[in-house]
N, C-alpha and C positions, 0 to 999 in steps of 0.2 A: 540736705534740704532739696525737696522736689521742686523742679522748675515748672512753671505753668506758662504756656504760650499766651501771647497777647490775645489771639483768637479765642482760646478756651476761656480766658478771664472775661472777655467781652461777652461771650455766649452766656456765661454764668450770670453776669450782671443783667443782661437782657431778660433771662429767665426769671430772675428775682423781681425785676421791674414788672414783668407781665403778671406774675403772681400777685404782687401788691395791687396792680390795677384791677385784677379780677375781684379780689377781696373788697377793694374800695367800691367797685360797682355793685357787688352783692350787698354791701352795707347800705348803699343808697336805695336798694330795692326793698329791703325789709320794712321800713316804715310805710312805704307806698302800698305794700301788700294788704294792709288793712283797708285802704281805699284806693283801688287801682286807677281812679281818676284824679287823685290828689296832685300828681305831677303836672297835670294839664290845666289846673285851675289858674285863671287869669291869663292863660296863654292861648287856649283853643276852645272852641265849642266841640262837643263830642256827640256823635250820633251813634247810638248803640243799637244793634239789631239782635234781638233775642229769639231763639228758636230751639226746638228740642233736637233737631238734627240738620245737617247740611242739605238733606234732601227735601226739607220743608218747601213746598211750592211757593208760599208767600215770601219766604226768605229769598228764594231764587228770583222771584219777580222784583223784589226790592233791590237786590243787587244789580239787576239789569238797569233799573231806573237810575241808580246812582252811578254806575259805570259810564252811562251815556252823558252824565252831567258832572264829570270829575272836575272840570274847570270851575264850575260854580261852587263846589265844595272847597276847592283851594282858595278861591276868591273870598269866601266867607270864613276862612280859617277853621274848617271843620275836619276833625279827625274821626275816621270811621272805625268802630270797634264792633266785634261780634262776641256774643255770649251764646255759643252754640255747642251742644254736647255737654260732656261731663268733665272737661278739663278744669284745672285749678283756676285759671284766669276766667273762664266762663262762670264758674261758681262764685268767684269773688265779685264779678260784675253784677250777676243776678242778685247777690246778697246786697250789694251797694244800692241797687235800684229797686229792691223789694219785688223782684219778678220771680215767678215760680219756674219759668222755662218750659212749661208744658204747652204753651201756645205762643204764636208769633206776636212780637211787640216791637215797637220802635220807641226809643227814648232820645230826646234831644236834651243834652245837659249844657247849660249856658256856661260862659267863661267864669261865672261866679260859683259854679259847682252845683247849682240848683237845677232840678229837672224843669225845663221850660214847657215841654209838651210830650205826650205819649200818644201812640195810636196802636190799635190791635189789627190793623190791616195795612198793606203796602200803600205808600203815598208816592205820587209823581214828584220828581225832583222839584218842579216849579212850585208845588204846594209847600214843600219843606222850605224852599228858599223864601217864599212869601212870609212864612212864619218867622224865619230868622231875620229877614229884613225889617219886620215890624218890631223887633226887640230894641229897647232903648240904646243898648251899647252898640248894636249894629248900626242904628241910625246915626249915632255919633261918629262911627268909623266912616260911613258913607259921606257924611258932611265934611269930615277932615280930608277925604279923598276927592272932594269936589263933585260928588255924584248927585247930591241933593242940595237944594238951597237952604240957607240958614235962616 
């Protein structure tokens, strides 16, 4: 009978556990692939930037506006996603949002999974925040945080 060291046995168990975790994670991804935003429903708002390429001037402008206002995105529980180029994730996002990807577009998807607004030109972060803050669910959040009167 071959003797196996404790270290070798432990390494084998860790490898098996890692493989199980990978398959479990992949199993969780498959249903979400049909709707790449499904996992964020009721958790976060999603701001999706659509452009044909990363060199799109309007995309770069929008990125600058949002980078300067990262705290406001965090405060409003906004996840930023991009559907740029021809990768699988970009194609799935464009399909979900019915965007062709040939022109720049912004989509704000509310926590309920519905598109709250779209724009075909870059928007200042304050304009996006005003739209979010006018949403009923956001008003409720601000009221609970004591930011606005009831």
